C-alpha positions as CSV (number, residue, x, y, z in Angstrom):
1,X,-8.9,-26.5,-59.4
2,X,-8.3,-24.4,-56.2
3,X,-9.7,-24.9,-52.8
4,X,-12.0,-21.9,-53.0
5,X,-13.6,-23.3,-56.1
6,X,-14.6,-26.6,-54.4
7,X,-18.1,-27.0,-52.9
8,X,-18.5,-27.5,-49.1
9,X,-19.3,-31.3,-49.7
10,X,-16.0,-31.7,-51.8
11,X,-14.0,-29.9,-49.1
12,X,-15.3,-32.2,-46.3
13,X,-14.6,-35.2,-48.5
14,X,-11.0,-34.1,-49.0
15,X,-10.6,-33.3,-45.2
16,X,-11.9,-36.7,-44.3
17,X,-9.3,-38.4,-46.5
18,X,-6.5,-36.3,-45.1
19,X,-7.2,-36.7,-41.3
20,X,-3.5,-36.3,-40.5
21,X,-3.3,-32.9,-42.4
22,X,-4.8,-29.5,-42.1
23,X,-5.4,-26.8,-44.8
24,X,-4.1,-23.3,-44.1
25,X,-4.6,-20.2,-46.1
26,X,-1.3,-18.5,-47.0
27,X,-0.4,-15.6,-49.3
28,X,0.3,-18.2,-52.0
29,X,-3.1,-19.9,-51.6
30,X,-4.3,-22.9,-49.6
31,X,-1.5,-25.3,-48.5
32,X,-1.6,-28.7,-46.8
33,X,0.4,-29.0,-43.5
34,X,1.0,-32.2,-41.6
35,X,-0.4,-32.7,-38.1
36,X,0.7,-35.2,-35.5
37,X,-2.4,-36.9,-34.0
38,X,-1.9,-38.2,-30.5
39,X,-3.8,-41.3,-29.5
40,X,-6.0,-41.2,-26.4
41,X,-4.6,-42.9,-23.3
42,X,-1.4,-42.8,-21.3
43,X,1.8,-42.0,-23.0
44,X,4.5,-44.7,-22.6
45,X,7.1,-42.4,-21.2
46,X,4.7,-41.0,-18.5
47,X,5.8,-42.3,-15.0
48,X,3.4,-44.7,-13.3
49,X,1.7,-43.5,-10.2
50,X,3.0,-45.1,-7.0
51,X,0.9,-47.8,-5.4
52,X,-0.8,-46.8,-2.2
53,X,-0.3,-49.6,0.4
54,X,-2.6,-49.6,3.4
55,X,-1.4,-51.0,6.6
56,X,-4.5,-51.4,8.7
57,X,-6.0,-54.8,9.6
58,X,-9.7,-53.9,9.8
59,X,-11.8,-52.1,7.2
60,X,-15.5,-51.3,6.7
61,X,-17.2,-53.8,4.4
62,X,-17.3,-52.1,1.0
63,X,-20.2,-54.3,-0.3
64,X,-22.7,-53.1,2.4
65,X,-20.9,-49.8,3.2
66,X,-20.4,-51.0,6.8
67,X,-24.1,-51.4,7.5
68,X,-24.1,-55.2,7.8
69,X,-27.2,-55.4,5.5
70,X,-27.2,-55.9,1.7
71,X,-29.9,-55.7,0.4
72,X,-31.7,-53.9,3.2
73,X,-33.3,-56.2,5.7
74,X,-31.0,-59.2,5.0
75,X,-27.5,-60.1,6.2
76,X,-24.5,-58.9,4.0
77,X,-23.0,-61.9,2.2
78,X,-19.5,-60.6,2.5
79,X,-19.1,-59.5,6.1
80,X,-21.9,-61.8,7.4
81,X,-23.5,-58.9,9.2
82,X,-20.3,-57.9,11.2
83,X,-20.0,-54.6,9.3
84,X,-16.2,-54.9,9.1
85,X,-13.7,-57.2,7.4
86,X,-10.2,-58.3,8.5
87,X,-7.4,-58.5,6.0
88,X,-3.7,-59.3,6.4
89,X,-1.6,-56.1,5.6
90,X,-0.3,-54.7,3.3
91,X,-3.6,-54.1,1.4
92,X,-4.5,-52.2,-1.8
93,X,-7.9,-50.9,-2.9
94,X,-9.4,-53.2,-5.6
95,X,-8.8,-51.6,-9.0
96,X,-11.6,-53.6,-10.7
97,X,-14.4,-52.2,-8.6
98,X,-12.6,-49.1,-7.4
99,X,-13.1,-50.2,-3.8
100,X,-17.0,-50.4,-4.0
101,X,-17.2,-54.2,-3.7
102,X,-19.7,-54.5,-6.5
103,X,-19.2,-55.4,-10.1
104,X,-21.3,-52.4,-11.3
105,X,-23.0,-49.8,-9.0
106,X,-26.3,-51.0,-7.5
107,X,-26.1,-54.5,-9.0
108,X,-25.7,-56.5,-5.7
109,X,-23.2,-58.7,-7.5
110,X,-19.9,-59.0,-5.6
111,X,-16.7,-58.0,-7.4
112,X,-14.8,-61.2,-8.4
113,X,-11.1,-60.0,-7.7
114,X,-11.8,-58.7,-4.1
115,X,-14.9,-60.9,-3.4
116,X,-16.9,-57.9,-2.4
117,X,-14.5,-56.6,0.2
118,X,-13.2,-53.6,-1.8
119,X,-9.6,-54.3,-0.7
120,X,-7.1,-57.1,-1.5
121,X,-4.1,-58.3,0.5
122,X,-0.9,-58.3,-1.5
123,X,2.7,-59.4,-1.1
124,X,5.4,-56.7,-1.1
125,X,7.1,-55.3,-3.2
126,X,4.3,-54.3,-5.7
127,X,4.0,-52.1,-8.7
128,X,1.2,-51.0,-11.0
129,X,0.3,-53.7,-13.5
130,X,2.0,-52.9,-16.9
131,X,-0.6,-54.8,-18.8
132,X,-3.7,-52.8,-17.7
133,X,-1.9,-49.7,-16.2
134,X,-3.6,-50.3,-12.8
135,X,-7.2,-50.3,-14.1
136,X,-7.8,-54.0,-13.4
137,X,-9.6,-54.6,-16.7
138,X,-8.5,-55.7,-20.1
139,X,-8.5,-52.8,-22.5
140,X,-11.7,-52.7,-24.6
141,X,-13.6,-55.3,-22.5
142,X,-15.0,-55.8,-19.0
143,X,-13.0,-58.9,-18.3
144,X,-10.4,-58.8,-15.5
145,X,-6.8,-58.3,-16.5
146,X,-5.0,-61.7,-16.8
147,X,-1.7,-60.5,-15.4
148,X,-2.9,-58.9,-12.2
149,X,-6.2,-60.8,-11.9
150,X,-8.2,-57.6,-11.7
151,X,-6.4,-56.2,-8.7
152,X,-4.4,-53.5,-10.5
153,X,-1.0,-54.4,-9.0
154,X,1.5,-57.2,-9.4
155,X,4.2,-58.5,-7.0
156,X,7.7,-57.6,-8.3
157,X,10.4,-60.2,-7.9
158,X,13.5,-58.6,-6.6
159,X,16.6,-59.3,-8.7
160,X,19.7,-60.3,-6.7
161,X,23.0,-58.9,-8.0
């Protein structure tokens, strides 16, 4: 039986079974051709983005956005109403909350890895976490990455030659 003789339902059934193939019409009739299906996500040979280290000592409180109040009318639990936080440089933006200081937007729950500050002090040299690719979360879940503890970077131990 040829492809043109099949009903639309039968064609869809065959295509569903052959997800890694495609049917092409040639002068000799319909032929199957293999396809390479790429998985979503980062390719392993893609270079990692460099880690941006910040060298300042004072930052606006990410949890209250520098207002000193969170929720409105009460003192911010992170900066204690001072509107700014002090961290020992070098500092990186928290990968888990993307520097917002909250677990999820508008939840009023402080981010666990950065404790609501939005930034985390690190020890140099650092690189992007190979386990989570700098996202700070375990793939397929909302749990913090075990290797980097949700920060998105790890300290690299220098090898002496």
